[in-house]
C-alpha positions in Angstrom: 86.9 103.5 177.8 84.0 103.0 175.5 84.6 100.7 172.5 84.9 102.7 169.3 82.2 102.1 166.7 83.0 100.8 163.2 82.5 103.4 160.5 80.1 102.9 157.6 81.3 103.2 154.0 80.1 106.8 153.6 81.9 107.9 156.8 85.1 106.1 155.7 85.0 107.8 152.3 84.5 111.2 153.9 87.2 110.6 156.5 89.6 109.4 153.9 89.2 112.6 151.9 90.4 114.5 155.1 93.8 112.8 155.2 96.5 113.2 152.6 98.1 110.2 150.9 96.2 107.5 152.9 94.5 104.8 150.9 92.4 101.8 151.6 94.2 98.4 151.9 93.0 95.9 149.3 91.2 93.0 150.8 90.6 94.5 154.3 89.1 97.5 156.0 92.2 99.4 156.8 94.1 102.4 155.7 97.8 102.6 154.6 100.5 105.2 154.0 104.2 105.2 153.4 106.3 108.0 154.9 109.7 108.7 153.6 112.2 110.8 155.6 115.7 112.1 154.9 117.4 109.4 157.0 116.9 106.7 159.6 117.1 109.0 162.5 114.2 111.1 161.2 112.2 108.0 160.5 112.9 106.7 164.0 112.0 110.1 165.5 108.7 109.9 163.7 108.0 106.5 165.0 108.9 107.6 168.6 106.6 110.6 168.5 103.8 108.5 166.9 104.3 105.8 169.6 103.7 108.4 172.4 100.5 109.5 170.8 99.4 106.0 170.1 99.9 105.0 173.7 97.9 108.1 174.9 94.9 107.3 172.8 95.4 103.5 173.3 95.4 102.8 169.6 98.5 101.2 168.0 99.6 101.1 164.4 100.9 98.2 162.3 104.1 99.5 160.9 107.2 98.5 159.1 110.5 100.4 159.0 113.4 100.1 156.6 116.1 102.8 156.7 114.2 106.1 156.0 110.8 104.6 155.1 108.0 103.9 157.5 105.0 102.0 156.2 101.9 102.4 158.4 98.6 100.4 158.3 95.8 101.5 160.6 92.7 99.5 161.6 90.7 98.9 164.8 91.1 95.2 165.5 88.3 95.2 168.1 85.7 96.0 165.4 87.6 94.4 162.5 87.4 97.6 160.6 87.9 101.4 160.7 86.9 103.8 163.5 87.5 107.4 164.4 90.6 106.3 166.2 92.3 105.3 162.9 91.7 108.7 161.4 92.7 110.5 164.5 96.0 108.7 164.5 96.5 109.2 160.8 96.0 113.0 161.2 98.5 113.0 164.1 101.0 111.1 162.1 100.7 113.5 159.2 101.3 116.4 161.6 104.4 114.7 163.0 105.8 114.0 159.6 105.3 117.7 158.6 107.2 119.0 161.6 
């Protein structure tokens, strides 16, 4: 699999406008979003479905779960920044959260 290319600032800005509720992480090139569900089971289900997609695209999130909240940070560690994989996974997570 080809190594993803790090995005430039203009591409990051454009890509960020295409995802709802994601924001840049202060002090690093990464995006973040907190998802809140009705209960722990729904939060865990979201994580399970996201994990399956993450494994398929070989791109894994940094995440933290407490009860019904899942906080997600995405970055591509291989390039120490953001790539199309981060936004692909962000969009997939948004779709999962909406279902």
